[in-house]
VMD Tcl script that draws the C-alpha trace (Angstrom):
set ca {
  {27.88 9.77 -8.12}
  {28.68 11.52 -4.86}
  {29.75 9.11 -2.12}
  {28.06 9.23 1.27}
  {30.05 9.13 4.51}
  {29.11 6.95 7.52}
  {28.18 10.09 9.50}
  {25.92 11.21 6.66}
  {24.27 7.78 6.53}
  {23.41 8.15 10.23}
  {22.11 11.69 9.68}
  {19.99 10.88 6.62}
  {18.70 7.56 7.98}
  {17.55 9.19 11.24}
  {15.76 11.87 9.24}
  {14.07 9.32 6.93}
  {12.96 7.23 9.90}
  {11.49 10.30 11.58}
  {9.41 11.38 8.56}
  {8.44 7.98 7.14}
  {9.13 5.17 9.62}
  {11.47 3.50 7.10}
  {14.53 2.00 8.77}
  {17.89 2.36 7.02}
  {21.33 1.58 8.46}
  {24.98 1.57 7.36}
  {24.35 -1.44 5.12}
  {21.94 0.73 3.09}
  {24.51 3.42 2.20}
  {24.42 2.28 -1.43}
  {20.61 2.64 -1.47}
  {20.77 6.21 -0.13}
  {23.39 7.07 -2.75}
  {21.41 5.53 -5.59}
  {18.11 7.11 -4.54}
  {19.25 10.55 -3.34}
  {22.50 11.10 -5.23}
  {20.78 12.53 -8.29}
  {18.70 14.87 -6.12}
  {21.88 16.16 -4.43}
  {23.48 16.79 -7.83}
  {20.37 18.41 -9.34}
  {20.26 20.86 -6.45}
  {23.94 21.70 -6.87}
  {24.75 20.58 -3.34}
  {28.20 19.45 -2.25}
  {27.20 16.73 0.22}
  {24.36 14.70 1.72}
  {24.77 16.75 4.89}
  {23.95 19.84 2.84}
  {20.77 18.08 1.65}
  {19.84 17.38 5.26}
  {20.44 21.00 6.28}
  {18.35 22.22 3.35}
  {15.37 19.94 4.09}
  {15.43 20.94 7.77}
  {14.61 24.53 6.86}
  {12.21 23.85 4.00}
  {8.91 25.03 5.44}
  {7.05 24.14 2.24}
  {7.89 20.42 2.69}
  {8.57 20.25 -1.07}
  {12.05 18.79 -0.57}
  {10.74 16.34 2.05}
  {8.21 15.04 -0.48}
  {10.96 14.64 -3.10}
  {13.13 12.69 -0.65}
  {10.24 10.40 0.35}
  {9.34 9.81 -3.31}
  {12.97 8.91 -4.05}
  {13.56 6.66 -1.05}
  {10.33 4.65 -0.99}
  {10.32 1.31 -2.77}
  {7.57 1.23 -5.38}
  {8.11 -2.48 -6.06}
  {4.71 -3.83 -6.97}
  {2.83 -5.61 -9.71}
  {-0.67 -6.71 -10.62}
  {-1.91 -9.78 -8.70}
  {1.43 -9.95 -6.85}
  {1.62 -13.38 -5.17}
  {-1.61 -14.90 -6.50}
  {-2.62 -16.49 -3.17}
  {-4.08 -13.38 -1.46}
  {-6.35 -12.67 -4.43}
  {-7.53 -16.28 -4.60}
  {-8.13 -16.09 -0.84}
  {-10.10 -12.88 -1.34}
  {-12.21 -14.34 -4.16}
  {-12.91 -17.83 -2.82}
  {-12.95 -17.40 0.97}
  {-12.97 -13.90 2.41}
  {-15.49 -12.08 0.20}
  {-18.04 -14.95 0.06}
  {-17.90 -15.39 3.86}
  {-18.12 -11.65 4.47}
  {-21.04 -11.19 2.07}
  {-22.91 -14.13 3.64}
  {-22.60 -12.55 7.08}
  {-23.50 -9.07 5.86}
  {-26.49 -10.44 3.89}
  {-27.81 -12.09 7.03}
  {-27.78 -8.75 8.84}
  {-29.17 -6.77 5.92}
  {-32.85 -5.96 5.41}
  {-32.33 -6.33 1.67}
  {-33.39 -2.73 1.08}
  {-29.93 -1.20 1.43}
  {-26.79 -2.21 -0.46}
  {-24.30 -4.39 1.42}
  {-21.30 -2.37 2.57}
  {-17.79 -3.65 1.77}
  {-14.86 -1.47 2.84}
  {-11.33 -2.45 1.80}
  {-8.07 -0.62 2.50}
  {-4.74 -1.21 0.76}
  {-2.17 0.34 3.13}
  {1.05 1.16 1.32}
  {-0.56 0.73 -2.10}
  {2.38 2.14 -4.08}
  {1.33 2.94 -7.67}
  {-2.05 1.23 -7.37}
  {-1.62 -2.21 -8.92}
  {-2.83 -4.00 -5.77}
  {-5.92 -1.80 -5.53}
  {-6.90 -2.38 -9.16}
  {-6.27 -6.11 -8.76}
  {-8.72 -6.09 -5.83}
  {-11.21 -4.09 -7.91}
  {-11.01 -6.66 -10.72}
  {-11.65 -9.49 -8.23}
  {-14.70 -7.61 -6.91}
  {-15.97 -6.94 -10.43}
  {-15.67 -10.59 -11.46}
  {-17.13 -11.99 -8.26}
  {-19.99 -9.49 -8.01}
  {-21.39 -8.80 -11.49}
  {-24.16 -6.55 -10.14}
  {-22.26 -4.00 -8.07}
  {-25.44 -1.99 -7.50}
  {-26.31 -4.42 -4.69}
  {-23.16 -3.37 -2.85}
  {-21.73 -0.19 -1.39}
  {-18.02 -0.62 -2.03}
  {-15.29 1.63 -0.65}
  {-11.86 0.68 -1.93}
  {-9.13 2.92 -0.50}
  {-5.47 2.93 -1.45}
  {-2.96 4.96 0.57}
  {0.75 5.55 0.27}
  {3.31 7.95 1.73}
  {4.66 8.87 -1.70}
  {2.95 11.74 -3.54}
  {4.18 10.53 -6.93}
  {2.96 6.97 -6.26}
  {-0.49 8.24 -5.24}
  {-0.62 10.45 -8.34}
  {0.13 7.53 -10.67}
  {-2.34 5.28 -8.85}
  {-5.03 7.94 -9.19}
  {-4.36 8.36 -12.90}
  {-4.41 4.59 -13.42}
  {-2.06 4.44 -16.39}
  {0.76 1.91 -16.73}
  {3.60 1.15 -19.09}
  {3.82 -2.03 -21.12}
  {6.47 -3.29 -18.67}
  {4.27 -2.62 -15.63}
  {1.27 -4.26 -17.29}
  {3.17 -7.40 -18.28}
  {4.21 -7.99 -14.66}
  {1.38 -10.14 -13.36}
  {-1.67 -9.06 -15.35}
  {-3.24 -11.89 -17.43}
  {-3.97 -10.86 -21.02}
  {-7.70 -11.56 -20.77}
  {-7.98 -9.15 -17.84}
  {-5.83 -6.58 -19.64}
  {-8.16 -6.54 -22.65}
  {-11.28 -6.56 -20.48}
  {-10.39 -3.86 -17.96}
  {-7.84 -1.58 -19.68}
  {-7.76 0.65 -22.75}
  {-4.65 1.09 -24.89}
  {-3.32 4.65 -24.72}
  {-0.29 5.03 -26.98}
  {2.50 2.96 -25.44}
  {0.58 2.69 -22.17}
  {-2.57 1.07 -20.85}
  {-5.14 2.97 -18.82}
  {-7.59 1.33 -16.44}
  {-11.20 1.61 -17.64}
  {-13.47 4.12 -15.91}
  {-15.70 1.40 -14.42}
  {-12.70 0.02 -12.47}
  {-11.12 3.41 -11.74}
  {-14.39 4.67 -10.24}
  {-14.34 1.89 -7.64}
  {-11.18 3.21 -5.96}
  {-10.05 6.27 -4.01}
  {-6.42 7.15 -3.36}
  {-4.87 9.46 -0.80}
  {-1.57 10.14 0.91}
  {-1.16 8.51 4.33}
  {1.91 8.14 6.51}
  {1.40 4.87 8.40}
  {3.36 6.29 11.34}
  {0.70 8.98 11.82}
  {-2.87 8.81 13.11}
  {-5.51 6.92 11.12}
  {-8.19 9.29 12.36}
  {-10.66 10.00 9.58}
  {-9.99 6.83 7.60}
  {-12.86 4.96 9.25}
  {-13.15 1.20 9.79}
  {-12.65 -1.54 7.25}
  {-13.86 -5.07 6.57}
  {-10.61 -6.07 4.85}
  {-7.14 -4.53 5.16}
  {-4.18 -5.37 2.96}
  {-0.84 -4.37 4.47}
  {1.64 -6.45 2.51}
  {5.42 -6.04 2.49}
  {5.24 -2.59 4.08}
  {6.07 -3.21 7.74}
  {9.26 -5.08 6.78}
  {10.91 -1.65 6.41}
  {9.98 -0.61 9.97}
  {11.59 -1.21 13.37}
  {9.99 -3.82 15.63}
  {8.61 -1.06 17.85}
  {7.08 0.76 14.89}
  {5.58 -2.50 13.59}
  {3.90 -3.05 16.96}
  {2.41 0.46 16.86}
  {1.30 0.03 13.24}
  {-0.58 -3.24 13.75}
  {-2.16 -1.96 16.95}
  {-3.61 0.93 14.94}
  {-4.66 -1.47 12.17}
  {-6.46 -3.61 14.77}
  {-8.39 -0.50 15.83}
  {-9.31 0.18 12.20}
  {-10.66 -3.31 11.48}
  {-14.26 -4.40 11.98}
  {-14.71 -7.09 14.63}
  {-15.20 -9.80 12.01}
  {-12.81 -8.25 9.49}
  {-9.74 -9.68 7.78}
  {-6.09 -8.61 7.63}
  {-3.79 -9.82 4.86}
  {-0.02 -9.32 5.20}
  {2.95 -10.44 3.12}
  {3.67 -14.14 2.60}
  {7.00 -13.87 4.44}
  {5.57 -11.79 7.30}
  {4.17 -12.85 10.67}
  {2.47 -11.04 13.55}
  {3.89 -13.41 16.18}
  {5.38 -11.26 18.93}
  {4.09 -8.10 17.23}
  {0.34 -7.86 17.91}
  {-1.39 -10.41 20.14}
  {-4.83 -9.04 19.20}
  {-4.65 -10.91 15.91}
  {-5.15 -14.63 15.42}
  {-3.68 -16.35 12.35}
  {-6.04 -18.52 10.32}
  {-5.39 -20.69 7.30}
  {-7.32 -21.39 4.12}
  {-5.63 -23.88 1.80}
  {-2.10 -22.46 1.34}
  {-2.94 -18.93 2.49}
  {-2.76 -17.33 5.93}
  {-4.92 -14.40 7.01}
  {-5.55 -12.73 10.35}
  {-8.66 -11.90 12.34}
  {-9.13 -10.21 15.69}
  {-9.31 -12.58 18.65}
  {-12.76 -12.81 20.18}
}
mol new
graphics top color blue
foreach p $ca { graphics top sphere $p radius 0.5 }
foreach p [lrange $ca 0 end-1] q [lrange $ca 1 end] { graphics top cylinder $p $q radius 0.2 }
display resetview
């Protein structure tokens, strides 16, 4: 595979940061080679600099989308880190529904809006949908909007299609839930229509405006901001704060913290799990 020079690492990493917010440095030269090397070869280019020059003048953005698809980490699995889903099922949703029920006349369905920011190929979104389905047997009493967004076109396309390989299914999905909520499709498993219909997927660059997304009761943004600079993380969580209802909930990765990043959020604990709410 074609080796990348230090100057090319700087060039490519600056470009990737500009279009996606993802931070790469000289220590990630191997990652750039492994993710973009094949693209360079397929295009018959002689260097990574040539790839950069080509994407600069690609008005169609087709090459930019290919680079983003290649460089983004689609590392995800169903019910990844069980704690957030237990927190959702046993604490957040019951509390939220109690408050919303108290404000409701009983004539209109109770609104629940959930956003998975950086949803990759959709496993987190469908895990949330399964929790909702099991906790709320009669979904007609609720108006549920479950949105998954990702910067990668290919990830959003797979999430929308809702089909997974045996390997992807076996990573985190209990067999009882597999048989209940998925249909076998050759060597793959496809999410059943009743679960698929609960979710919407769209492309969203978290470095860009959230205008048009609306406000949410619950936002999952797990293991996404770890790829951003401190300054970009501050901007991201400020925008997330503006997208969250006043009594809403934010769930981030188990190894992440908002200390020194966004003072508008207050950490709260339930059993072994930490979640965030806006300070009053």
